[in-house]
N, C-alpha and C positions, 0 to 999 in steps of 0.2 A: 652329417655330424663333421665333428673336427677332433684332433687330438690337439690339445690345448698345452703349449709348451712357450710360451711366451713368443720371440721373435721367431722361434722356431715353430711355430704351430701351423698344422695342414688339415685340409679338407681330406674327408674318406667320404667318397661317392659310391651308395650302394644301389642298384638299378637293376631291373629284370629285362631290361629294353637292348641287351645288347653293348655294343661298342660305338654306336652312332654318334654319342656324345663325347667320346674320349679326346676328341682334337681340342672341344671346345674347352672342356676343364682343363686341358694341359695349358692352353694359352692363358686362362684366369690364372694361373700362379705363375706362368712363365712366360711372358706376354713376348718376349724379343728374339723367341725361339725359333730359329730357322731350318734347323736340322736335329734331328734325335736318333741316336743308337739303340737299338732295340736287341737286347739280348734274349734269346728264346732258345727252343730246343726243336729236334725235328720232329717231335712228336705232338708239339703244340701247334706250332707256326705254320703248318698246314692247313690247320683248322680254322684260322684266326687272321691270317695274313691279310687276306681282303679286306673283311670288315675294319681291322685295325688301320691299315696303312688308308682306307679310303678316308676315314674317319680324319685323321692328322693329316693328309695330303689337302684335302678340303681348304684346310686353314694355310695353304700355303708352305707348309713344312714338310721339308724332304726327308725320309725315312731310310737307314742303312740296316737292316738286319746281320744281325751275329748270329748263326744258328748252330749249336753245340747238341753234341749226342745227350740222348734222354740217359737218366738214371743218377743214383746217388752217388755213384763212384767218380762222377764228375766237378762233384764237390771238394774238388783236392788243390794242394798247392801247385802242381803242374797246370794245372787247368786255368787257374787265378793268374798265374804270371803268363800263360798264352794269351787270355782274353785282355791282360793289359797291354802287352804287346800290340795286339789286332787294335785297340781302342788309338794308341798312339800313329800307327800306322795310319789310321784313317785321318789323322789330324784333328781329332777331339781336342777341344779348348776347354777352360772353365766356363762356359755358358751352354756346352753342349748337353743335353739331360740324356741319363742313359735310362730308358725304360725295360724292366724285367717283364716280360710276358711269360708266365708260366708257373708252376707250383712252387714250393719252397725252396728245392734246390736251386731254380734259377734267381730268386730272389735274393737268396742267402750269397750266391755266387757273383751275380752282378752287381748287388750291393756294396760288397767286399771291394770288388774291382772300383765302383764309382767313389768309394771313400776312400781310396788310395792312388788312383792315378789324377796327376795334377794336384794331388793333395787335398782331392775332393771335388767331384760336379754334382751338378745337381740330380735327383734320383726319383724316379716315377715305379711306383709298384702296380702293376697290372695283374692280381692275381688270376689263376685259371681253375685251382684246385680246391676245395672245401678247406681242406687242412691251412693251406696257404693265406684265404680270405680271411678266416678267423683267429689265424694264429702270427704268421712269420710276417706278414705283409704289414703289420701295425706294430711300432714302437722301436725300429730303429736298428735292433741288432741284426749284423750281417757276418758271416764266418763261412770258415772252410774245415773239413775234416782234417785229423791227423792219424797216425796210427795208434794214436794214447785216446781217441776218442770225438767224438763229435764236437763240431762247434769250438774246438780249443786256439784258432787262432782266426781271429776277426776286429770289428770294430764297430762303435756306434755311430750311426750314419742317419740321420732320420730323414725319409722320403718328402718329398714337395707335395705330393698328391699320393693317395691311395685310390685307384678307379675299381670296382667290384663289379663285375656283372655277371650276377647269380645264373644268368643264360647260358654261360659258359660250362656249368654242371651238367647239361645234357649229355655232354660229349666224355663224362667223367665216368672212367671205371669202377666198378661196383665195390672193389675192394678199395681203391683211393678213396672213394664218398664214405665208406664207413670208417675208414682213419680219422677223415676230417669230424666225424659226430663226436670220437673221442674227445676232442679238444672243445668243442660244442658243449658237451656235458659237463666238462671239467670247469667253464666258464659259470654254467647254471650251479653245481655244487659250490662254487667259491662267492658268487655275488648277486644272480638273479634265480631267487626261487620260482618265479612265472617261468624263466627258460628253461629252467630244470622238469617243470609239470607239464610243459607241453612236450617235452622230451619222451615223458613218461606215459602220456596220455594219446599221444600223436604219431606214434610210431608208426604205424601204417600210412600213413598218410607222406610222413619223412621218408619213408624208406620208397613211396612212389616218386617222390621229390615233386611235390604239389607246389607251385612256384610261388604262392604265398605264404605259405608256412619255412619254405625253404629260405625267402626274403627276410622272413622275420629271425628265424634262428640266426641268422649271418648276422643281421644289424644288432640285434642283442648282445652276440659275443662279442663282437668289435667293441659295441659300449662299453660293456665290460673292460676288456683289456684296454682301451682308451682312457678310461677312468685312471685305472691303474697307473701306467705309463705316464699321466700328466701328474703325477701324484709322486713318481719317482721314475724318473727318465734313465736313470744309469743303473738301476738294480742296487742300491746302496742301502734298501730297507724294504720300505713296503712292498717293492714290485715283486720279491722273492714268492709271495703267496701265488704268482702265475705258473711257479715250479712243482703247485700240486700233482702229483702223480710222475714227476720227471726223473725224483732221485732213485726209485725203483724201475721206472718206465726206460730212462736213458742206460741204466745198466743192463738191462736185458735187452734192448735194443744194438747196444755196442758189442754183448755178447754173441748174439745172434748173427750180426751184420757178416755178410758175404757165405752164411751159410744156405742150406738147402730150405731152413726153418726159418730163415730171416722175416722180420714182421714190419710192417709202416709204424714210423713213428705215434701216428695217433692211436692205434690199437695197443701199441705199447703203453702211452699213456694212460689209455682205459683200463689196463693191468694194473699199471700203478695207481691209479685214482682207488680204485676198490683195495688194493694192499694198504695203502696210506690211512684210508677213512677206516680200515678193520684196526689197524696200529693206533687211530686217535682213540677207537673206544675201547682199547685194552689200557690206554692211558687214563681214562675216565673222562675223556674229553666229550664225546657223543656215546650216543644209545644205537643198542643193537637195531632198531628203528631205522637208522639211518644207514646204516651198513646195509641192509636189506635193501633200502629203497636205490640206492647208489647201485647194489649189483641187479636189481630188477631194470631199471633203465638199460643200463648196458645190455642185460639178456633180451629186453625187449627190442634192440635195434640190431641184433644179432652181432654183438661184438664179444670178442672174447674175454672173460674175466681172470683166466690163468692162464701162462707162458706153456709151451711146449716143454719137454725135458731140457734143462740146462744144467752146467756145470755150478754147483755153487760156490767153490770157491771164485772160480773166474768171475761170476756175478759180482761178488763182493770186492775184488780186485778192482773191478770197472768202478765201484762207487768212491774208491781213493783217488781216482783220476776226475772225478764231477770236478770242474770247472768251478764250481761254488763250494769248494771247502775253502775254509777259512781258519788258519790255525788248528788244524784238526778238528773242526767243527763242521756241521752243515746246519742250515736254516730251514727248517722245515715246517711248512703249513699244517695246522692241526684244524682239523675240521670239527666244529662246535655242533653245528645245524646246518640243514640247507640254506648257504645264502651267508652264512657267518663262519670266518675262520680266524685263527690268532697264529702268529710265529713264535716259533720256539728253536735254539739251539741244541743241536744232537751231537753227541760226542760221537767221532768214526766208530768206534769201538761199542758204540750203541746201535750202529745203524743196520746189523743184523735184524733187528727187532721189527723193522720195517717191512720184512719181507716173511715174516712170522704166518701169515695166513696162507702163505701160496707154498702147495703140496712139494715136500722135498726139504724145505728151509726150518721146518719146525723141529 
């Protein structure tokens, strides 16, 4: 499949066969490549260094890894600055691709570095977590966090290639796998009733990570996101549908960040989707049947649908720092039924209603 963006279009390879085809795929889009800089972390690289390096080296390309510490805290201004300096120290030029090998933190950080060093160098996403496969690796949004919230400093920088090996998920910890499922279900709710139904009826196979169904879920999720990105690359309109669950989810995630109750992004999104679908029902947009179906799918995948206790005031303050705020309003996806949504503008003063179904907010 591909993300259709005119001259910035790029292929997305989804395979269950490991990384042996990565070198060939890389040369197919960047045929003059002689050297790549791999940005990764010290958890992921030991798992995949041999297979990724062998595939690329087989094509006569040298691999220079930059191995960072693991963790969300690395998506910082200081780490971005250090990464850019390391790239310049390596003598990177505008023909040197940067490959992000890892999850969303690595992809966002490496992508922002690739967007800014030398005013932009080629970028390749090689996601190894379910969340990054179905969400952050496609679409060109790169960013780092600040004390004001997540992803508030960044750039749009489309990759030249996204190479997804679902076999990498064999190594993914259970909590991170479940986090990725939050975004998978979200895509089903938005635009793919077949994907949603598979999540509803095949939960046990999904949790066993059976290869065929996982590959199908990943491919379907990417297709949903790729279509939306192709219609609205820079989030000026329709792309806001991808934020389903994120107004509530990001506020909870930001509030809990750094605490003992911190939750992964995708789990916060799952909580947010349930809350925002319940809000849509209160607006008369969908039925209780839809709310129940969404909650049941997340329950079946063992994903929480409510957060731990949080300070209501702090959460609502986090909404006000949401980067999507425009002139005192947020554009919110409203679910009408599984597979169909529309967008509405909600004033910040009315945003507490989005949290109404969460215990402690009503």
